[in-house]
C-alpha positions in Angstrom: 8.5 -3.1 -0.6 11.3 -2.5 1.7 13.1 -5.3 1.2 16.2 -3.8 0.7 16.1 -2.3 4.0 16.8 -5.6 5.4 20.0 -6.4 3.4 22.2 -4.1 5.4 21.0 -5.6 8.8 21.5 -9.3 7.9 25.3 -9.1 8.3 25.1 -6.7 11.4 22.5 -8.3 13.3 22.5 -11.8 12.0 18.9 -12.2 10.4 18.2 -15.1 9.3 14.3 -14.8 8.4 12.8 -12.1 6.6 9.1 -11.6 6.6 7.5 -9.7 4.1 4.2 -8.6 4.1 3.6 -7.5 0.1 0.1 -6.1 -0.9 1.2 -4.5 -4.0 0.0 -7.1 -6.5 3.3 -8.8 -7.4 2.9 -12.9 -8.0 5.8 -14.6 -5.7 7.6 -15.9 -9.0 7.5 -11.8 -9.6 9.0 -10.9 -6.7 11.8 -13.8 -6.3 13.0 -13.1 -9.9 17.0 -12.8 -10.1 17.5 -9.7 -9.3 15.0 -8.9 -7.3 15.5 -7.7 -3.5 13.8 -10.6 -2.5 16.8 -12.6 -4.2 19.5 -10.7 -3.1 18.2 -11.6 0.5 18.0 -15.0 -0.2 21.8 -15.0 -1.3 21.0 -15.3 -5.1 23.0 -12.7 -7.6 26.5 -11.2 -6.3 25.3 -7.8 -4.7 27.7 -7.3 -2.0 24.1 -7.0 0.3 23.7 -10.5 -0.4 22.3 -12.6 2.6 21.6 -16.4 3.3 17.9 -15.5 4.6 14.9 -17.9 4.7 12.3 -15.2 2.9 8.7 -15.4 4.1 6.7 -13.9 1.6 3.1 -13.0 3.1 0.7 -11.7 -0.2 -3.0 -11.2 -0.2 -5.3 -14.2 -0.8 -7.8 -14.3 -2.7 -11.0 -12.6 -0.8 -7.5 -10.1 0.1 -6.8 -9.0 -3.4 -10.6 -8.8 -4.4 -11.5 -6.4 -1.6 -8.0 -4.4 -2.2 -7.9 -4.2 -6.2 -8.7 -2.3 -8.5 -7.9 0.4 -6.6 -5.1 -0.4 -3.7 -6.2 3.6 -1.8 -9.4 4.1 -2.3 -10.5 5.1 1.4 -14.0 3.6 0.9 -12.6 0.2 0.3 -10.2 0.4 3.8 -13.1 -1.7 6.4 -13.4 -4.4 3.6 -9.7 -4.8 3.1 -8.8 -4.8 6.8 -11.7 -7.8 7.3 -10.0 -9.6 4.8 -6.5 -9.1 5.7 -7.5 -10.3 9.5 -9.6 -13.1 8.0 -6.0 -14.0 6.4 -3.7 -13.3 9.1 -6.0 -15.3 11.5 -5.7 -18.1 9.2 -1.7 -18.2 8.5 -0.8 -17.6 11.8 -0.6 -20.9 12.6 2.3 -21.6 9.8 3.8 -18.4 10.3 4.1 -19.5 14.0 5.5 -23.1 13.1 8.4 -21.2 10.4 9.2 -18.8 13.7 9.9 -21.3 15.9 13.6 -22.0 14.4 15.1 -18.8 14.2 16.2 -16.4 17.2 16.5 -13.2 14.8 13.6 -11.8 12.5 13.9 -8.8 10.0 10.2 -7.9 9.7 9.4 -6.0 7.0 
């Protein structure tokens, strides 16, 4: 995940929300552990790049994980992964729209 790309922009552009789409199979707990890129963006830790962003993590749901893994790079799975991702995206859209409503500047990873 390239969450470290958002950190320098936090202070310069005033991003209050970072949306991170993660397909690596990591858990939210692992992504937000102390010292992680997500924790730094949330203002946890002593990094000079630490911000106070709200971070929305979008991780594959069970149907998507079933299509993506065990081989994330299998081209034969591409259409199935896309269909599962589209279904998940449509299901998440209303909640994400609500989350975005209060923010004027959003950094999307």
